[in-house]
PATORLO-204875 format. One record per residue (C-alpha): residue number from 1; residue in one letter; x, y, z. Coordinates in steps of 0.001 Angstrom, whole numbers. Layout:
PATORLO-204875
ATOM   k r      xx      yy      zz
ATOM NUM a       X       Y       Z
...
This chain:
PATORLO-204875
ATOM   k r      xx      yy      zz
ATOM   1 x  -44404  108176   65162
ATOM   2 x  -47744  107686   63525
ATOM   3 x  -46816  104166   62440
ATOM   4 x  -45586  103189   65920
ATOM   5 x  -48814  104422   67501
ATOM   6 x  -50932  102387   65064
ATOM   7 x  -48830   99291   65778
ATOM   8 x  -49045   99651   69544
ATOM   9 x  -52819  100220   69493
ATOM  10 x  -53412   97232   67264
ATOM  11 x  -51165   94992   69353
ATOM  12 x  -53153   95843   72433
ATOM  13 x  -56401   95142   70604
ATOM  14 x  -55170   91783   69373
ATOM  15 x  -53959   90700   72817
ATOM  16 x  -57024   91800   74746
ATOM  17 x  -59449   90630   72037
ATOM  18 x  -61642   93699   72469
ATOM  19 x  -61558   95038   68930
ATOM  20 x  -63891   97734   67689
ATOM  21 x  -64739   98739   64150
ATOM  22 x  -66866  101561   62777
ATOM  23 x  -67627   99552   59657
ATOM  24 x  -68767   96592   61768
ATOM  25 x  -70919   98808   63960
ATOM  26 x  -72584  100381   60906
ATOM  27 x  -73239   96976   59329
ATOM  28 x  -74790   95549   62504
ATOM  29 x  -77045   98569   62916
ATOM  30 x  -78250   98082   59333
ATOM  31 x  -79113   94451   60049
ATOM  32 x  -80782   95422   63306
ATOM  33 x  -83338   97483   61449
ATOM  34 x  -84766   94271   59990
ATOM  35 x  -84259   91809   62834
ATOM  36 x  -82619   92426   66223
ATOM  37 x  -81898   88757   66949
ATOM  38 x  -80187   88336   63567
ATOM  39 x  -78079   91438   64281
ATOM  40 x  -76927   89933   67590
ATOM  41 x  -75868   86700   65896
ATOM  42 x  -74100   88563   63092
ATOM  43 x  -72241   90711   65558
ATOM  44 x  -71039   87626   67381
ATOM  45 x  -69774   85994   64165
ATOM  46 x  -68119   89136   62843
ATOM  47 x  -66388   89747   66203
ATOM  48 x  -64506   86486   65482
ATOM  49 x  -63695   87767   62014
ATOM  50 x  -62383   91048   63438
ATOM  51 x  -60298   89087   65963
ATOM  52 x  -58877   87026   63094
ATOM  53 x  -57909   90191   61179
ATOM  54 x  -56170   91615   64247
ATOM  55 x  -54325   88352   64880
ATOM  56 x  -53248   88173   61243
ATOM  57 x  -51862   91723   61384
ATOM  58 x  -50022   90955   64644
ATOM  59 x  -48395   87932   63035
ATOM  60 x  -47364   89952   60021
ATOM  61 x  -45984   92684   62245
ATOM  62 x  -43786   90222   64168
ATOM  63 x  -42449   88770   60939
ATOM  64 x  -41526   92191   59585
ATOM  65 x  -39868   93126   62895
ATOM  66 x  -37651   90060   62679
ATOM  67 x  -36676   91181   59138
ATOM  68 x  -36074   94757   60400
ATOM  69 x  -38676   96081   57977
ATOM  70 x  -40872   99082   58665
ATOM  71 x  -44593   98418   58653
ATOM  72 x  -46524  100722   56394
ATOM  73 x  -49592  102566   57578
ATOM  74 x  -51628  101087   54695
ATOM  75 x  -51413   97595   56136
ATOM  76 x  -54609   95987   57274
ATOM  77 x  -54133   96928   60935
ATOM  78 x  -57857   97101   61658
ATOM  79 x  -61053   95911   60039
ATOM  80 x  -61788   99422   58793
ATOM  81 x  -58434   99667   57102
ATOM  82 x  -58904   96182   55690
ATOM  83 x  -62052   97329   53888
ATOM  84 x  -60160  100148   52239
ATOM  85 x  -57285   97869   51261
ATOM  86 x  -59563   95184   49734
ATOM  87 x  -61393   97871   47770
ATOM  88 x  -58277   98609   45719
ATOM  89 x  -58446   97281   42163
ATOM  90 x  -54919   95842   42441
ATOM  91 x  -55957   93547   45288
ATOM  92 x  -58153   91103   43382
ATOM  93 x  -57164   87941   45252
ATOM  94 x  -57204   89491   48702
ATOM  95 x  -60817   88658   49651
ATOM  96 x  -60460   84982   48728
ATOM  97 x  -57158   84564   50592
ATOM  98 x  -58626   86325   53600
ATOM  99 x  -61747   84171   53764
ATOM 100 x  -59772   80996   53141
ATOM 101 x  -57516   81871   56054
ATOM 102 x  -60547   82583   58190
ATOM 103 x  -61678   78959   57725
ATOM 104 x  -58327   77732   59040
ATOM 105 x  -58417   80216   61905
ATOM 106 x  -61824   79034   63050
ATOM 107 x  -60658   75404   63044
ATOM 108 x  -57232   75857   64622
ATOM 109 x  -57522   78849   66973
ATOM 110 x  -61218   79036   67832
ATOM 111 x  -61669   75269   68107
ATOM 112 x  -64795   75157   65950
ATOM 113 x  -65253   71731   64400
ATOM 114 x  -68859   71759   63204
ATOM 115 x  -68844   72305   59408
ATOM 116 x  -72209   74012   59512
ATOM 117 x  -71024   76547   62089
ATOM 118 x  -67878   77332   60087
ATOM 119 x  -69954   77808   56950
ATOM 120 x  -72228   80292   58743
ATOM 121 x  -69220   82302   59987
ATOM 122 x  -67598   82514   56566
ATOM 123 x  -70828   83356   54713
ATOM 124 x  -71508   86147   57202
ATOM 125 x  -67997   87529   56712
ATOM 126 x  -68476   87357   52937
ATOM 127 x  -71755   89300   53160
ATOM 128 x  -70026   91896   55330
ATOM 129 x  -67308   92437   52719
ATOM 130 x  -69790   92611   49856
ATOM 131 x  -71802   95210   51818
ATOM 132 x  -68758   97484   51516
ATOM 133 x  -68415   96889   47729
ATOM 134 x  -65654   94285   47911
ATOM 135 x  -66092   92332   44678
ATOM 136 x  -66378   88582   45282
ATOM 137 x  -67133   86288   42375
ATOM 138 x  -69339   83307   43299
ATOM 139 x  -67317   81042   40976
ATOM 140 x  -63932   82178   42294
ATOM 141 x  -65214   81953   45881
ATOM 142 x  -66247   78370   45292
ATOM 143 x  -62870   77483   43799
ATOM 144 x  -60569   79326   46146
ATOM 145 x  -62403   79150   49498
ATOM 146 x  -62827   75525   50442
ATOM 147 x  -65539   75116   53052
ATOM 148 x  -65957   71846   54922
ATOM 149 x  -68900   69831   53689
ATOM 150 x  -71956   70120   55930
ATOM 151 x  -72918   67103   58027
ATOM 152 x  -76556   66159   57916
ATOM 153 x  -77552   64467   61136
ATOM 154 x  -80367   61961   61195
ATOM 155 x  -83018   63335   63514
ATOM 156 x  -84680   60658   65623
ATOM 157 x  -88439   60980   65623
ATOM 158 x  -90076   61326   69003
ATOM 159 x  -93071   59071   69577
ATOM 160 x  -96352   59877   71260
ATOM 161 x  -95530   57420   74017
ATOM 162 x  -92265   59235   74738
ATOM 163 x  -94111   62562   74921
ATOM 164 x  -96599   61039   77325
ATOM 165 x  -93737   59726   79446
ATOM 166 x  -92089   63140   79577
ATOM 167 x  -95343   64834   80580
ATOM 168 x  -95996   62332   83360
ATOM 169 x  -92476   62804   84772
ATOM 170 x  -92514   66649   84744
ATOM 171 x  -92343   67629   88399
ATOM 172 x  -93002   71295   87636
ATOM 173 x  -96451   72384   86444
ATOM 174 x  -94846   75249   84538
ATOM 175 x  -92608   72904   82518
ATOM 176 x  -95457   70456   82002
ATOM 177 x  -97699   73151   80544
ATOM 178 x  -94889   74399   78310
ATOM 179 x  -94043   70940   76975
ATOM 180 x  -97701   70095   76351
ATOM 181 x  -98153   73433   74500
ATOM 182 x  -95221   72620   72202
ATOM 183 x  -96346   68997   71660
ATOM 184 x  -99955   69922   70842
ATOM 185 x  -99380   73048   68718
ATOM 186 x  -95930   72670   67128
ATOM 187 x  -94930   76178   68087
ATOM 188 x  -91334   77246   68152
ATOM 189 x  -89778   77574   71600
ATOM 190 x  -89519   81366   71486
ATOM 191 x  -93046   81731   70106
ATOM 192 x  -94506   79908   73111
ATOM 193 x  -92422   81796   75663
ATOM 194 x  -93488   85166   74172
ATOM 195 x  -97201   84479   74736
ATOM 196 x  -99172   86767   77019
ATOM 197 x -102302   86120   79038
ATOM 198 x -104478   88045   76613
ATOM 199 x -103242   86022   73639
ATOM 200 x -105249   82969   74792
ATOM 201 x -108921   82631   73883
ATOM 202 x -110440   79686   75658
ATOM 203 x -113923   80693   74427
ATOM 204 x -115516   80216   77808
ATOM 205 x -118352   82593   77017
ATOM 206 x -118861   81315   73436
ATOM 207 x -118411   84868   72169
ATOM 208 x -116684   83694   68953
ATOM 209 x -118459   82609   65829
ATOM 210 x -116462   79417   65971
ATOM 211 x -116417   77855   69472
ATOM 212 x -112843   76571   69238
ATOM 213 x -110121   77551   71681
ATOM 214 x -107013   79125   70117
ATOM 215 x -103993   81288   70902
ATOM 216 x -102647   84250   68944
ATOM 217 x  -98940   84515   68108
ATOM 218 x  -97530   87946   67425
ATOM 219 x  -95543   88444   64236
ATOM 220 x  -92699   90046   66208
ATOM 221 x  -91815   86587   67563
ATOM 222 x  -92468   84379   64500
ATOM 223 x  -89841   83381   61994
ATOM 224 x  -91912   84574   59082
ATOM 225 x  -92722   87885   60847
ATOM 226 x  -96439   87224   60333
ATOM 227 x  -99229   87177   62901
ATOM 228 x -100943   83818   63150
ATOM 229 x -103025   81681   65457
ATOM 230 x -103157   78021   66368
ATOM 231 x -105968   75889   67802
ATOM 232 x -105805   74301   71281
ATOM 233 x -106945   70866   72275
ATOM 234 x -109355   70442   75161
ATOM 235 x -106637   68758   77186
ATOM 236 x -104288   71682   76644
ATOM 237 x -106969   74196   77589
ATOM 238 x -107486   72446   80927
ATOM 239 x -103728   72339   81546
ATOM 240 x -103364   76100   80772
ATOM 241 x -106192   76920   83126
ATOM 242 x -104550   74817   85860
ATOM 243 x -101298   76746   85340
ATOM 244 x -103073   80101   85564
ATOM 245 x -104817   79066   88780
ATOM 246 x -101502   77931   90240
ATOM 247 x  -99605   81049   89146
ATOM 248 x -102118   83460   90660
ATOM 249 x -102954   81372   93726
ATOM 250 x -103036   82895   97228
ATOM 251 x  -99788   82064   98966
ATOM 252 x  -97613   83040  101859
ATOM 253 x  -94246   84683  101317
ATOM 254 x  -91499   85649  103698
ATOM 255 x  -89721   88982  103326
ATOM 256 x  -86455   89881  104989
ATOM 257 x  -86353   93542  106023
ATOM 258 x  -83086   95229  106940
ATOM 259 x  -83472   98352  109049
ATOM 260 x  -80926  100788  110499
ATOM 261 x  -81229  101377  114229
ATOM 262 x  -80228  104901  115194
ATOM 263 x  -80301  104242  118929
ATOM 264 x  -76975  103900  120709
ATOM 265 x  -75637  100439  121411
ATOM 266 x  -72488   99132  122908
ATOM 267 x  -69591  101060  121349
ATOM 268 x  -67264   98139  121935
ATOM 269 x  -69348   95928  119684
ATOM 270 x  -70141   98300  116798
ATOM 271 x  -67241  100673  117068
ATOM 272 x  -69334  103568  115641
ATOM 273 x  -71358  104717  118582
ATOM 274 x  -74349  102652  117480
ATOM 275 x  -75229  105006  114643
ATOM 276 x  -74892  102472  111868
ATOM 277 x  -76139   99330  113547
ATOM 278 x  -78481   97218  111386
ATOM 279 x  -81151   94707  112305
ATOM 280 x  -82800   92115  110132
ATOM 281 x  -86167   90547  110668
ATOM 282 x  -88442   88266  108659
ATOM 283 x  -92060   89130  107935
ATOM 284 x  -94515   86513  106790
ATOM 285 x  -97517   87689  104778
ATOM 286 x -100179   86340  102455
ATOM 287 x -100289   87603   98891
ATOM 288 x -102641   86955   95963
ATOM 289 x -101284   88276   92677
ATOM 290 x -103831   89743   90295
ATOM 291 x -103666   88584   86681
ATOM 292 x -102890   91269   84134
ATOM 293 x -103624   90866   80398
ATOM 294 x -100060   91883   79423
ATOM 295 x  -98386   89425   81813
ATOM 296 x  -96170   86899   80057
ATOM 297 x  -97935   83565   80276
ATOM 298 x  -94960   81583   81544
ATOM 299 x  -93564   84252   83895
ATOM 300 x  -94255   84176   87634
ATOM 301 x  -95686   87433   89112
ATOM 302 x  -93031   89185   91180
ATOM 303 x  -91931   92647   92135
ATOM 304 x  -88677   92402   90228
ATOM 305 x  -88191   93500   86637
ATOM 306 x  -89988   91820   83776
ATOM 307 x  -88232   88571   82714
ATOM 308 x  -86722   88338   79272
ATOM 309 x  -87299   85630   76678
ATOM 310 x  -83717   84502   77071
ATOM 311 x  -83980   84105   80856
ATOM 312 x  -87213   82131   80410
ATOM 313 x  -85645   79915   77754
ATOM 314 x  -82588   79188   79870
ATOM 315 x  -84772   78196   82812
ATOM 316 x  -87016   75966   80711
ATOM 317 x  -84125   74352   78862
ATOM 318 x  -82260   73483   82044
ATOM 319 x  -85359   72092   83748
ATOM 320 x  -86237   70125   80594
ATOM 321 x  -82703   68689   80433
ATOM 322 x  -82868   67545   84043
ATOM 323 x  -86212   65856   83357
ATOM 324 x  -84833   63992   80350
ATOM 325 x  -81831   62813   82322
ATOM 326 x  -84036   61630   85167
ATOM 327 x  -86187   59409   82931
ATOM 328 x  -83295   58143   80789
ATOM 329 x  -84082   60068   77587
ATOM 330 x  -81228   62600   77802
ATOM 331 x  -78995   60933   75230
ATOM 332 x  -76610   63331   73492
ATOM 333 x  -76188   63585   69727
ATOM 334 x  -73206   61921   68084
ATOM 335 x  -70497   64464   67463
ATOM 336 x  -72187   67149   69568
ATOM 337 x  -71898   66606   73281
ATOM 338 x  -73795   69762   74075
ATOM 339 x  -77029   68878   72293
ATOM 340 x  -79498   66165   73199
ATOM 341 x  -81390   64034   70714
ATOM 342 x  -84714   65247   72155
ATOM 343 x  -85070   69028   72106
ATOM 344 x  -87939   71490   72101
ATOM 345 x  -87867   71336   68311
ATOM 346 x  -88601   67589   68394
ATOM 347 x  -92200   68344   69348
ATOM 348 x  -92561   70570   66312
ATOM 349 x  -91421   67750   64027
ATOM 350 x  -93852   65412   65782
ATOM 351 x  -96853   67671   65136
ATOM 352 x  -95932   68204   61456
ATOM 353 x  -95441   64488   60866
ATOM 354 x  -98603   63470   62731
ATOM 355 x -100892   65793   60788
ATOM 356 x  -99223   65021   57437
ATOM 357 x  -99598   61274   57996
ATOM 358 x -103338   61790   58485
ATOM 359 x -103549   63152   54917
ATOM 360 x -103690   66874   55727
ATOM 361 x -100416   68082   54198
ATOM 362 x -101470   71664   53465
ATOM 363 x -103191   71985   56819
ATOM 364 x -100034   70820   58589
ATOM 365 x  -98010   73566   56894
ATOM 366 x -100505   76187   58011
ATOM 367 x -100752   74745   61524
ATOM 368 x  -97068   75008   62343
ATOM 369 x  -96661   78405   60699
ATOM 370 x  -95016   77618   57357
ATOM 371 x  -95834   79555   54232
ATOM 372 x  -97327   76499   52463
ATOM 373 x  -99167   76660   49183
ATOM 374 x -100419   80030   48014
ATOM 375 x -103537   78382   46659
ATOM 376 x -104637   76638   49898
ATOM 377 x -107196   78918   51439
ATOM 378 x -109916   77885   53879
ATOM 379 x -112221   79797   56217
ATOM 380 x -111655   79740   59948
ATOM 381 x -114592   77460   60642
ATOM 382 x -113351   74985   57993
ATOM 383 x -109899   74976   59633
ATOM 384 x -111481   74387   63028
ATOM 385 x -113421   71457   61583
ATOM 386 x -110186   69932   60270
ATOM 387 x -108568   70444   63654
ATOM 388 x -111324   68601   65445
ATOM 389 x -110651   65603   63217
ATOM 390 x -106989   65422   64281
ATOM 391 x -107435   66648   67851
ATOM 392 x -107327   63209   69466
ATOM 393 x -103985   62495   67782
ATOM 394 x -102539   65517   69657
ATOM 395 x -103986   64468   73015
ATOM 396 x -101614   62675   75390
ATOM 397 x -102980   62348   78956
ATOM 398 x -106772   62707   78597
ATOM 399 x -107517   58992   79038
ATOM 400 x -111227   59623   79663
ATOM 401 x -111573   61571   76442
ATOM 402 x -109710   58954   74457
ATOM 403 x -111800   56129   75906
ATOM 404 x -115005   57968   75093
ATOM 405 x -113805   58492   71483
ATOM 406 x -113014   54771   71338
ATOM 407 x -116498   53932   72584
ATOM 408 x -117955   56231   69942
ATOM 409 x -115962   54447   67257
ATOM 410 x -117278   51070   68492
ATOM 411 x -120816   52379   68433
ATOM 412 x -120401   53656   64889
ATOM 413 x -118919   50315   63826
ATOM 414 x -121889   48447   65238
ATOM 415 x -124250   50811   63420
ATOM 416 x -122434   50234   60115
ATOM 417 x -122578   46463   60604
ATOM 418 x -126323   46642   61341
ATOM 419 x -126903   48708   58202
ATOM 420 x -124933   46247   56095
ATOM 421 x -126981   43341   57426
ATOM 422 x -130204   45200   56654
ATOM 423 x -129048   45889   53086
ATOM 424 x -128077   42256   52623
ATOM 425 x -131521   41132   53733
ATOM 426 x -133159   43565   51283
ATOM 427 x -131033   42221   48418
ATOM 428 x -132032   38627   49329
ATOM 429 x -135697   39599   49330
ATOM 430 x -135286   41282   45916
ATOM 431 x -133768   38098   44497
ATOM 432 x -136667   36047   45771
ATOM 433 x -139149   38362   44073
ATOM 434 x -137304   38277   40786
ATOM 435 x -137033   34460   40961
ATOM 436 x -140727   34088   41689
ATOM 437 x -141649   36326   38713
ATOM 438 x -139371   34293   36460
ATOM 439 x -137085   37187   35682
ATOM 440 x -134095   35219   36872
ATOM 441 x -133838   31479   36744
ATOM 442 x -131192   31045   39425
ATOM 443 x -132285   30199   42906
ATOM 444 x -132006   33140   45278
ATOM 445 x -129065   33036   47696
ATOM 446 x -129646   32406   51383
ATOM 447 x -129267   35231   53877
ATOM 448 x -126010   33791   55074
ATOM 449 x -124337   33777   51632
ATOM 450 x -123245   36671   49485
ATOM 451 x -125267   37675   46362
ATOM 452 x -124218   36168   42972
ATOM 453 x -121789   38080   40882
ATOM 454 x -123961   37979   37702
ATOM 455 x -127572   37480   36742
ATOM 456 x -129517   36612   33531
């Protein structure tokens, strides 16, 4: 009776694919203490592993039924029982056979073809087993569990001209501000979406010791779990201010109000004596939202519940994909029809490459939030000075500013040329004096020729 009940319960679980495991729940809660997003991803991967275990037991049960054999209670009917079974000293090859079969299951039954994805699933399952003291030798794992070799895709670099084209074609000021923020700061997509109004410091009142606009990024949303800040270009500051003015502008909204009329109406129409008749009317009114410091920077003020990072990301990603398709830059990656060649992460690579090519390798690591060298330490004002040197390379639409910088460079070039001419004339005059005094016997060069390479 006990065996039949276990078999029936497990069969239902395998067919409905709604398996539950106390061991899995405990493991996910342990991961959640360190990182909630990692726990969600691990739970998704291990749910496939639990589904695989249930399917494997179901297959074994059917085979034993055909052979008229009785299934023992100690069989791996659930993931919890599997942990106990693999912990036995006599079952040394069980973990390797199980994980090897999991690779085939992901490819054949789940339809996962990406080698990197399969590797992540198997490694997560291995860590789960090791958490419950299932001995897995690294050498035996490498020999007995054959994982598909990872495919390294060549990432196309996005150019400054392509970024400028995307910004010019953004029909939504919200998306334009978001794209410019990523392209000028190199922030991760989630880091930018998690920003609040009070995280921005535009330094309008010059209250800081260093008059350079910047934005703070909370460690809760960074990959390294460390608070940091990043400087903002003048162009980006103006774009952010334009978005704030647009978001909190005075506008007219239309509300639809449904009211219940208790007066009696025609019974033949309503059939309820008119007690439950409803009327709907539209009310137009002007509203002017007030900015709050804790408001999410890219969320629109509304009476509904606070938007989540995931909902903001989905909206931005869909709008960004439509923009790329409209301007002909929405090409998909080879071998991955769901992913485009240009993503939000492309802007991060652009910022890192641009700053590194200018000769500021350590500064580029700090700027995008990498750990970098432990010996590279500079004060905030020194970092701001470095940023002002590379600011124009992270400016995309400020044509007036770029032209003024170009005019400044022309002026400086003319000044250098004038100084060189003055020095050349002084050298010619010195030669004449030395020739007159008989110190040198060679005739002094003319002002149009270069000085001699040697003298007596």
